[in-house]
C-alpha positions as CSV (number, residue, x, y, z in Angstrom):
1,X,0.1,-0.1,0.0
2,X,3.1,2.2,0.6
3,X,3.9,2.2,-3.0
4,X,0.5,3.0,-4.1
5,X,0.1,6.1,-1.6
6,X,3.9,6.9,-2.8
7,X,2.6,7.4,-6.3
8,X,-0.6,9.3,-5.2
9,X,2.2,11.9,-3.3
10,X,4.2,12.5,-6.6
11,X,0.7,13.0,-8.4
12,X,1.9,15.6,-11.2
13,X,6.0,14.5,-10.9
14,X,7.1,13.7,-14.3
15,X,10.8,14.3,-13.1
16,X,12.8,11.3,-11.3
17,X,12.4,7.7,-11.1
18,X,10.0,4.8,-10.0
19,X,10.8,1.3,-9.0
20,X,8.8,-1.6,-10.5
21,X,7.3,-1.8,-7.3
22,X,5.8,1.4,-7.2
23,X,4.7,1.1,-10.8
24,X,3.1,-2.3,-10.6
25,X,1.5,-1.8,-7.1
26,X,0.0,1.4,-8.6
27,X,-1.2,-0.1,-12.0
28,X,-2.7,-3.2,-10.1
29,X,-4.3,-1.6,-7.4
30,X,-5.9,0.7,-9.8
31,X,-7.3,-2.1,-11.8
32,X,-8.8,-4.2,-8.7
33,X,-10.5,-0.7,-7.8
34,X,-11.9,-0.2,-11.3
35,X,-13.2,-3.9,-11.5
36,X,-14.8,-3.8,-8.1
37,X,-16.3,0.0,-9.1
38,X,-17.4,-1.2,-12.4
39,X,-18.9,-4.5,-10.8
40,X,-20.8,-2.4,-8.2
41,X,-22.1,0.1,-10.2
42,X,-23.5,-2.3,-12.8
43,X,-25.3,-4.4,-10.2
44,X,-26.7,-1.2,-8.9
45,X,-28.3,-0.8,-12.2
46,X,-26.3,1.7,-13.6
47,X,-26.2,2.0,-17.4
48,X,-23.2,2.1,-19.3
49,X,-22.6,5.4,-21.1
50,X,-19.4,5.0,-23.3
51,X,-18.1,1.4,-24.5
52,X,-20.1,0.1,-21.2
53,X,-18.6,2.1,-18.8
54,X,-21.0,3.9,-16.0
55,X,-20.2,7.6,-15.5
56,X,-18.6,6.3,-11.8
57,X,-16.0,4.6,-14.0
58,X,-15.2,7.3,-16.0
59,X,-14.6,9.5,-12.8
60,X,-12.6,7.1,-11.1
61,X,-10.7,6.9,-14.5
62,X,-10.5,10.7,-14.9
63,X,-9.0,10.9,-11.1
64,X,-6.3,8.2,-11.5
65,X,-5.0,8.9,-15.2
66,X,-2.7,11.6,-14.5
67,X,-0.9,9.8,-11.7
68,X,-1.1,6.6,-14.0
69,X,0.8,8.7,-16.4
70,X,3.3,10.0,-14.3
71,X,4.2,6.9,-12.6
72,X,4.7,5.1,-15.9
73,X,7.0,8.3,-17.2
74,X,9.0,7.8,-14.1
75,X,9.4,4.0,-14.4
76,X,10.6,4.4,-18.2
77,X,13.1,6.8,-16.7
78,X,14.2,4.6,-14.2
79,X,15.4,2.5,-17.4
80,X,17.0,5.4,-19.1
81,X,14.1,5.4,-21.7
82,X,11.8,8.2,-22.6
83,X,7.9,8.2,-21.3
84,X,6.8,7.6,-25.3
85,X,8.0,4.1,-25.0
86,X,4.9,3.4,-22.8
87,X,2.7,4.0,-26.1
88,X,4.3,1.0,-27.8
89,X,1.7,-1.7,-26.5
90,X,3.9,-4.8,-25.8
91,X,7.3,-3.3,-25.3
92,X,6.2,-0.8,-22.9
93,X,5.1,-3.4,-20.6
94,X,8.2,-5.5,-21.1
95,X,10.2,-2.1,-20.5
96,X,8.2,-2.0,-17.4
97,X,9.0,-5.2,-16.1
98,X,12.8,-4.5,-16.4
99,X,14.9,-3.5,-13.6
100,X,16.2,0.0,-13.2
101,X,19.9,1.0,-14.0
102,X,21.9,0.9,-10.9
103,X,23.6,4.0,-11.5
104,X,22.5,7.6,-11.5
105,X,20.9,9.0,-14.7
106,X,19.8,12.3,-15.6
107,X,16.7,11.7,-13.9
108,X,18.5,10.8,-10.3
109,X,19.9,8.2,-8.1
110,X,18.0,4.8,-8.3
111,X,14.7,4.2,-6.7
112,X,15.5,2.5,-3.5
113,X,12.3,2.0,-1.6
């Protein structure tokens, strides 16, 4: 949970580095929360408005979109890549799984948490 909260604390921070744990905890917890919200809202009888997503789903997505982008960019910077690499579907996921470079790079020292 500390990694999830750490990403929220750096809500609009593109500079720096994010460890694999920070990135993946934030990503998976957001997926779990999104699925829970979607399940509860559809069981409550709310209708999907855009591609089957309810208004509650869309509000949550809007709230987490920016921190998700920021933590992804910092994750790419941890392995000496730019955030644009996240846009390449399979390659971006593969890069996010790699360990960060040990030495300090232009984005700072290795994330040690």
